[in-house]
C-alpha positions as CSV (number, residue, x, y, z in Angstrom):
1,M,0.0,0.0,0.0
2,Q,1.4,3.4,-1.0
3,I,1.0,6.6,0.9
4,I,2.1,9.7,-1.1
5,T,2.7,13.0,0.7
6,V,4.0,16.4,-0.3
7,L,7.5,15.0,0.4
8,N,7.3,12.8,-2.7
9,T,8.0,14.2,-6.2
10,T,5.2,15.0,-8.7
11,R,6.6,12.1,-10.8
12,E,6.2,9.7,-7.9
13,L,2.6,10.7,-7.4
14,R,1.8,10.3,-11.1
15,N,3.4,6.9,-11.3
16,S,1.7,5.7,-8.2
17,K,-1.7,6.0,-9.8
18,V,-3.4,6.6,-6.6
19,D,-7.0,7.7,-7.0
20,T,-7.7,8.9,-3.5
21,A,-6.8,11.9,-1.5
22,I,-7.2,12.7,2.2
23,L,-7.7,16.3,3.3
24,P,-7.6,17.0,7.1
25,I,-8.8,20.3,8.4
26,G,-8.0,21.7,11.7
27,S,-8.1,25.2,13.4
28,I,-5.9,27.6,15.2
29,E,-7.7,28.8,18.2
30,Q,-7.6,29.2,21.9
31,H,-7.9,26.0,23.9
32,G,-8.0,27.2,27.4
33,P,-5.1,27.7,29.8
34,H,-3.8,24.2,29.4
35,L,-3.8,23.3,25.8
36,P,-1.9,24.7,22.8
37,M,-3.7,26.9,20.3
38,G,-2.8,24.4,17.5
39,T,-4.7,21.5,19.2
40,D,-7.3,20.9,16.5
41,W,-4.6,21.2,13.7
42,I,-2.2,18.7,15.6
43,F,-5.1,16.3,16.0
44,A,-6.2,16.6,12.3
45,D,-2.6,16.0,11.1
46,E,-2.0,13.0,13.3
47,D,-5.5,11.5,12.6
48,A,-4.9,11.8,8.9
49,K,-1.6,10.0,9.0
50,R,-3.1,7.1,10.9
51,I,-6.2,7.0,8.6
52,A,-3.9,7.0,5.6
53,E,-2.0,3.9,7.1
54,K,-5.3,2.0,7.4
55,V,-6.7,3.1,4.0
56,G,-3.6,2.9,1.9
57,N,-2.9,3.9,-1.7
58,C,-3.7,7.5,-1.1
59,Y,-2.3,11.1,-1.5
60,L,-2.1,12.3,2.1
61,L,-2.4,16.1,2.1
62,P,-0.9,18.4,4.9
63,A,-3.6,19.2,7.5
64,L,-5.1,22.7,6.7
65,P,-4.4,24.7,9.9
66,Y,-6.9,27.4,9.5
67,G,-10.7,27.0,9.9
68,N,-13.7,28.8,11.0
69,A,-13.1,29.9,14.5
70,Q,-14.9,33.2,14.8
71,E,-16.5,32.1,18.1
72,H,-13.1,32.1,19.7
73,L,-11.9,35.6,18.6
74,G,-12.4,37.0,22.1
75,F,-9.1,35.3,22.9
76,C,-5.7,36.2,21.5
77,G,-4.0,33.9,19.1
78,T,-7.1,32.7,17.4
79,I,-7.0,32.8,13.6
80,T,-10.2,32.4,11.6
81,L,-11.4,32.0,8.1
82,R,-14.9,33.2,7.2
83,P,-17.2,30.2,6.3
84,Q,-17.2,31.2,2.6
85,T,-13.5,31.6,2.5
86,L,-13.1,28.1,4.0
87,A,-15.7,26.7,1.5
88,Q,-13.7,28.2,-1.4
89,V,-10.4,26.9,-0.1
90,I,-11.9,23.4,0.0
91,R,-13.4,23.8,-3.5
92,D,-10.1,24.9,-4.9
93,I,-8.3,22.1,-3.4
94,A,-10.7,19.5,-4.5
95,L,-10.9,20.8,-8.1
96,S,-7.1,20.9,-8.3
97,L,-7.2,17.2,-7.4
98,Y,-10.1,16.4,-9.7
99,L,-8.2,18.1,-12.7
100,Q,-5.3,15.6,-12.0
101,G,-7.6,12.6,-12.0
102,I,-7.9,12.1,-8.3
103,K,-11.6,11.7,-7.9
104,K,-12.0,10.2,-4.6
105,I,-11.4,12.7,-1.7
106,V,-11.9,12.2,2.0
107,I,-12.4,15.4,3.9
108,F,-12.7,15.6,7.7
109,S,-12.3,18.1,10.5
110,D,-11.1,18.0,14.1
111,H,-12.8,21.3,14.8
112,G,-16.6,21.3,15.3
113,G,-16.9,24.9,14.0
114,N,-16.1,24.0,10.5
115,W,-19.6,23.3,9.7
116,I,-19.3,24.7,6.2
117,I,-17.6,21.6,5.1
118,K,-20.8,19.5,5.0
119,P,-22.7,21.8,2.5
120,T,-19.5,22.2,0.5
121,I,-19.0,18.6,0.1
122,R,-22.7,18.2,-1.0
123,E,-22.4,20.9,-3.6
124,L,-19.2,19.6,-5.1
125,N,-20.6,16.1,-5.5
126,L,-23.7,17.3,-7.1
127,E,-21.9,19.7,-9.4
128,Y,-19.3,17.0,-10.5
129,P,-21.2,13.6,-10.8
130,D,-17.9,11.7,-11.4
131,L,-16.4,13.1,-8.2
132,K,-16.7,11.2,-4.9
133,I,-16.0,13.4,-1.9
134,I,-17.0,11.9,1.5
135,H,-16.8,12.7,5.1
136,G,-14.2,10.9,7.3
137,T,-17.0,9.2,9.4
138,S,-20.6,8.3,9.4
139,M,-22.9,11.0,10.8
140,G,-25.0,8.9,13.2
141,G,-27.0,5.7,12.7
142,R,-29.5,4.9,9.9
143,P,-32.3,7.3,10.2
144,T,-35.9,6.4,9.4
145,D,-37.5,9.8,9.4
146,V,-35.6,12.4,7.3
147,H,-37.8,13.9,4.6
148,A,-41.7,13.7,4.1
149,G,-41.8,10.7,6.4
150,D,-43.9,10.2,9.7
151,S,-43.3,13.4,11.3
152,E,-43.9,15.8,8.3
153,T,-46.9,13.8,7.1
154,S,-48.3,13.8,10.5
155,R,-48.0,17.6,10.9
156,M,-49.6,18.3,7.5
157,L,-52.5,15.9,8.4
158,Y,-53.0,18.1,11.5
159,L,-52.6,21.5,9.7
160,N,-54.5,20.7,6.5
161,E,-55.5,17.1,5.9
162,K,-56.8,17.9,2.4
163,L,-53.4,18.6,1.2
164,V,-52.2,14.9,1.9
165,K,-52.7,12.6,-0.8
166,K,-53.3,9.5,1.3
167,D,-53.8,7.2,-1.7
168,R,-50.3,7.8,-2.9
169,I,-48.4,7.1,0.5
170,V,-45.6,4.6,0.4
171,D,-42.7,4.1,2.7
172,S,-39.2,4.5,1.7
173,V,-36.2,4.1,4.0
174,P,-32.8,3.9,2.3
175,D,-30.3,1.3,3.6
176,V,-27.7,4.1,4.2
177,T,-26.9,6.8,6.8
178,Q,-28.0,10.4,6.2
179,E,-24.7,11.8,5.0
180,Y,-25.3,9.9,1.7
181,L,-27.5,12.9,0.8
182,D,-24.1,14.9,0.5
183,Y,-22.8,12.2,-1.9
184,V,-25.5,11.5,-4.2
185,G,-28.6,13.5,-3.4
186,I,-32.1,12.1,-2.6
187,K,-33.1,10.8,-6.1
188,A,-30.3,8.2,-6.1
189,L,-31.6,6.9,-2.7
190,S,-35.4,7.1,-3.1
191,D,-37.5,6.7,-6.2
192,H,-40.2,9.0,-4.9
193,G,-38.0,11.5,-3.2
194,H,-38.8,10.9,0.4
195,W,-37.0,9.2,3.4
196,G,-39.3,7.8,6.0
197,R,-42.5,5.9,6.8
198,P,-45.5,8.3,6.1
199,S,-47.8,5.3,6.4
200,Q,-47.3,5.7,10.3
201,A,-48.5,9.2,10.3
202,S,-51.7,10.5,12.1
203,L,-53.3,13.6,12.8
204,E,-53.2,13.1,16.5
205,K,-49.5,12.5,16.2
206,G,-49.0,15.7,14.1
207,K,-50.8,17.7,16.8
208,E,-48.6,16.3,19.5
209,I,-45.4,16.9,17.5
210,M,-46.3,20.6,16.7
211,D,-47.4,21.3,20.3
212,N,-44.2,20.0,21.8
213,A,-42.1,21.7,19.2
214,I,-43.7,25.1,19.6
215,E,-43.6,24.9,23.3
216,S,-39.9,23.9,23.3
217,M,-39.0,26.7,20.9
218,A,-40.8,29.3,22.6
219,S,-39.2,28.3,26.0
220,Y,-35.8,28.3,24.4
221,I,-36.3,31.7,22.8
222,K,-37.3,33.2,26.2
223,R,-34.6,31.5,28.2
224,T,-32.0,32.4,25.6
225,F,-32.7,36.1,25.4
226,E,-32.9,36.2,29.2
227,K,-29.4,34.7,29.5
228,L,-27.9,36.9,26.9
229,D,-29.3,40.0,28.7
230,S,-27.9,38.8,32.0
231,L,-24.5,38.2,30.4
232,E,-24.5,41.7,29.0
233,R,-25.4,43.1,32.5
234,A,-22.5,41.1,33.9
235,S,-20.3,43.2,31.6
236,H,-19.5,40.3,29.3
237,K,-20.0,42.6,26.3
238,R,-19.3,41.2,23.0
239,R,-17.0,43.0,20.5
240,S,-17.4,43.0,16.8
241,I,-15.3,40.6,14.8
242,I,-15.0,43.4,12.1
243,P,-11.7,45.0,12.4
244,K,-12.0,48.7,13.1
245,A,-10.3,51.4,11.2
246,P,-7.2,53.1,12.9
247,K,-8.4,56.0,15.0
248,H,-5.8,58.4,13.5
249,S,-7.1,60.3,10.5
250,R,-5.6,59.6,7.1
251,R,-3.1,62.3,6.0
252,R,-4.6,64.4,3.3
253,H,-2.7,65.2,0.2
254,S,-2.9,68.7,-1.1
């Protein structure tokens, strides 16, 4: 099994004929008083090396040190990319590999704030059908109620039963985990475009789901604003992450 890295030559990569690349992504951000600011980057780099050893026959890229860490800017040393910047960096790297014939790419992050990776993977896969970009791990178990299933059908029965075509209800539960939506879209997984068991839906269940959801959301909204107000009163004032212009005025040219 070959593992090609940036320490190899371009000729060695070409001759290896590896068709898979691994792109680890970390972050440079504060990690409290006891861990280094490069913790996520260190983890990402080391994880990638160990994954490459297990997978084999791959092009192991250096871990990208920078991610989306805006929430940590209150502490010095944190470096962040905007979500759209990180997404564009991922796109550029993926398409660079794609143009060289490497069309299987694993992207994973050791920083939870890099949420933009998920929609970026989905977008690239749907734009380039012969490209296969996957996450480094499964995102949970096999779900049974994702889209137009029991929950949504029940809620619609409760809100407006006439809008539900009961004679067309069929169940469809793909035999995969939910991140496959990022890989191939829903049409490749479900002939009818839904994921769930609408046959189990009921008006009563819809009322219960909606009542509980509204109660939970309203409670959360009230609690959250109260907590934010109390934090503000305690002088934990937030500062804008937008850099301020220098206070001194610019020199005017005559």
